[in-house]
VEXDREN-2710 file (C-alpha; in Angstrom, 1 decimal):
% VEXDREN-2710
k/r/px/py/pz
1/MET/70.5/16.1/48.4
2/ILE/68.1/18.7/49.8
3/PHE/71.0/20.9/50.8
4/LYS/72.5/20.7/47.3
5/ASN/69.2/21.8/45.7
6/LEU/68.8/24.5/48.4
7/ASP/72.2/25.8/47.5
8/SER/71.2/25.9/43.9
9/VAL/68.0/27.8/44.8
10/VAL/70.0/30.3/46.9
11/ASN/72.5/30.8/44.0
12/VAL/69.6/31.4/41.5
13/ARG/68.0/33.8/44.0
14/ASN/71.3/35.7/44.5
15/ALA/71.9/35.8/40.7
16/ALA/68.4/37.2/40.2
17/ALA/68.9/39.8/42.9
18/SER/72.2/40.8/41.4
19/ILE/70.6/41.3/38.0
20/ILE/67.7/43.3/39.5
21/TYR/70.2/45.4/41.5
22/CYS/72.3/46.1/38.3
23/GLU/69.3/47.0/36.3
24/ASN/68.1/49.4/39.1
25/VAL/71.6/51.0/39.2
26/LYS/71.6/51.4/35.4
27/MET/68.1/53.0/35.6
28/MET/69.1/55.3/38.4
29/MET/72.3/56.3/36.5
30/ALA/70.2/57.0/33.4
31/VAL/67.8/59.1/35.4
32/ALA/70.7/61.0/37.0
33/ASP/72.3/61.5/33.5
34/GLY/69.0/62.8/32.2
35/LEU/68.6/65.2/35.0
36/ILE/72.1/66.6/34.6
37/THR/71.5/67.0/30.9
38/TRP/68.3/68.8/31.7
39/VAL/70.1/71.2/34.1
40/HIS/72.7/71.7/31.4
41/LEU/70.1/72.6/28.8
42/ILE/68.2/74.9/31.2
43/CYS/71.4/76.8/32.2
44/ALA/72.4/77.1/28.5
45/SER/68.9/78.5/27.8
46/ILE/69.3/81.0/30.6
47/TRP/72.8/82.1/29.5
48/VAL/72.4/82.2/25.7
49/GLY/68.7/83.2/25.7
50/GLY/69.3/86.0/28.1
51/SER/72.2/87.3/26.2
52/ILE/70.3/87.3/22.9
53/PHE/67.3/88.9/24.6
54/ILE/69.5/91.8/25.9
55/GLY/71.1/92.4/22.5
56/LEU/68.0/91.9/20.2
57/ILE/65.2/93.1/22.4
58/LEU/66.3/95.2/25.4
59/VAL/68.9/97.4/23.8
60/PRO/66.6/98.5/20.9
61/VAL/63.8/99.2/23.4
62/LEU/66.2/101.2/25.6
63/LYS/67.3/103.2/22.6
64/SER/63.8/104.2/21.8
65/HIS/62.6/104.8/25.4
66/THR/65.5/106.7/26.9
67/LYS/66.1/110.4/26.4
68/THR/69.9/110.5/26.7
69/LEU/72.8/108.2/26.1
70/GLU/73.7/108.5/29.8
71/GLU/70.2/107.3/30.8
72/MET/70.5/104.4/28.4
73/VAL/73.9/103.3/29.6
74/ALA/72.8/103.6/33.3
75/LEU/69.8/101.3/32.6
76/MET/72.1/98.9/30.8
77/VAL/74.3/98.8/33.9
78/LYS/71.3/98.1/36.2
79/VAL/70.0/95.4/33.9
80/GLY/73.5/93.9/33.6
81/ARG/73.9/93.7/37.3
82/ARG/70.5/91.9/37.7
83/PHE/71.3/89.7/34.7
84/ASN/74.6/88.6/36.4
85/LYS/72.8/87.5/39.5
86/VAL/70.9/85.0/37.5
87/THR/73.3/84.0/34.8
88/VAL/76.6/83.6/36.8
89/PRO/75.1/80.7/38.9
90/ALA/73.5/79.3/35.7
91/PHE/76.9/79.5/33.9
92/ALA/78.6/77.8/36.8
93/ALA/76.1/75.0/36.8
94/LEU/76.5/74.8/33.0
95/ILE/80.2/74.3/33.4
96/ALA/79.8/71.8/36.2
97/SER/77.3/69.8/34.2
98/GLY/79.5/70.0/31.1
99/ILE/82.4/68.6/33.0
100/TYR/80.2/65.8/34.3
101/ASN/78.9/65.1/30.8
102/SER/82.5/64.8/29.5
103/ARG/83.7/62.6/32.3
104/GLY/84.5/59.9/29.9
105/PHE/87.4/62.0/28.6
106/LEU/88.7/62.9/32.0
107/GLY/90.5/59.6/32.5
108/ASP/91.9/59.6/28.9
109/PRO/92.6/63.2/27.8
110/GLY/94.6/61.9/24.8
111/ALA/91.2/60.7/23.3
112/LEU/90.4/64.4/22.9
113/LEU/92.7/64.5/19.9
114/ASP/92.1/60.9/18.6
115/THR/88.4/61.2/17.7
116/THR/86.1/63.6/16.0
117/TYR/84.0/63.8/19.1
118/GLY/87.0/64.6/21.2
119/ILE/88.2/67.3/18.8
120/ILE/84.8/68.9/18.8
121/LEU/84.6/68.6/22.6
122/LEU/88.1/70.2/23.0
123/THR/87.0/73.0/20.6
124/LYS/83.9/73.6/22.8
125/VAL/86.1/73.7/25.9
126/ILE/88.4/76.3/24.4
127/LEU/85.4/78.4/23.3
128/VAL/83.9/78.1/26.8
129/ILE/87.2/79.4/28.2
130/GLY/87.2/82.2/25.7
131/THR/83.6/83.0/26.8
132/ILE/84.6/83.1/30.4
133/VAL/87.6/85.4/29.7
134/THR/85.4/87.8/27.6
135/TYR/82.7/87.8/30.2
136/ILE/85.2/88.7/32.9
137/VAL/86.6/91.6/30.8
138/HIS/83.0/92.6/30.1
139/VAL/82.1/92.7/33.8
140/ARG/85.5/94.2/34.9
141/LEU/85.0/97.0/32.4
142/LEU/82.2/98.3/34.7
143/ASP/84.1/98.5/37.9
144/ALA/82.6/100.4/40.9
145/ASP/84.2/103.7/40.0
146/MET/83.0/103.6/36.4
147/GLU/79.5/102.5/37.6
148/ARG/79.4/105.5/40.0
149/LYS/80.3/107.9/37.1
150/ILE/77.6/106.3/34.9
151/MET/74.9/106.4/37.5
152/SER/75.7/110.0/38.6
153/GLY/76.0/111.2/35.0
154/GLN/79.5/112.5/35.5
155/GLY/81.2/110.8/32.6
156/GLY/80.4/113.0/29.7
157/ASN/78.9/112.0/26.4
158/LEU/82.2/110.8/24.9
159/TYR/82.8/108.7/27.9
160/PHE/79.4/107.1/27.8
161/GLN/79.7/106.4/24.1
162/SER/83.1/104.7/24.7
163/VAL/81.7/102.5/27.5
164/ARG/78.6/101.7/25.6
165/THR/80.6/100.7/22.5
166/LYS/82.9/98.4/24.6
167/ILE/79.9/96.8/26.4
168/ILE/78.2/96.1/23.1
169/ILE/81.2/94.7/21.3
170/LEU/82.1/92.4/24.3
171/GLY/78.4/91.4/24.5
172/GLU/78.3/90.5/20.8
173/ILE/81.5/88.4/21.2
174/ILE/79.9/86.5/24.1
175/VAL/76.7/85.8/22.1
176/ILE/78.7/84.6/19.1
177/LEU/80.9/82.4/21.2
178/SER/77.8/81.1/23.1
179/VAL/75.8/80.3/20.0
180/THR/78.9/78.6/18.5
181/ILE/79.2/76.5/21.6
182/LEU/75.5/75.5/21.2
183/LEU/76.3/74.4/17.7
184/LEU/79.2/72.2/18.9
185/ALA/76.9/70.8/21.6
186/ALA/74.4/69.8/19.0
187/LEU/77.1/68.1/16.9
188/LEU/78.3/66.2/20.0
189/ASP/74.7/65.2/20.8
190/SER/74.3/63.9/17.2
191/GLY/77.0/61.3/18.0
192/ILE/79.5/62.7/15.4
END
């Protein structure tokens, strides 16, 4: 009789330990999810905020504080190179955390077309791919040879104007895509 009651006590203790363990795992997963969302938001802030800063603040300041178009383009190249050292890792972390956040759809890709949430997520993924392609073109536009010409002032005014125009247009496309991606993220977060 004592052993029977002892078995019951052990079973209750094991059940309680299992519940506590499950609650601890749930809490740890919630904390991990929260940290990954935080990383995602920080990286989005770096990427989008930095891009908007360059377009709305830096370029107008450079226009008013440089004497020539060549000088302005050369400074834009220097800033762009420094900007890439910060934003490329942030963008990579943004993509990795985005994949983690959408892990529920990885096992069932068909759900991307079956729900409003999935369609918005798929649209966001397509825009992210578009942003990556545009960014690569933007960076490749300034290859080493072109950068040498810009930095040495050997390109000529028409050349600098052409490069500047392409850089600005691609930068604007990246900002528009990025802000649209943020809108889609907000819609996803709202539970739509």
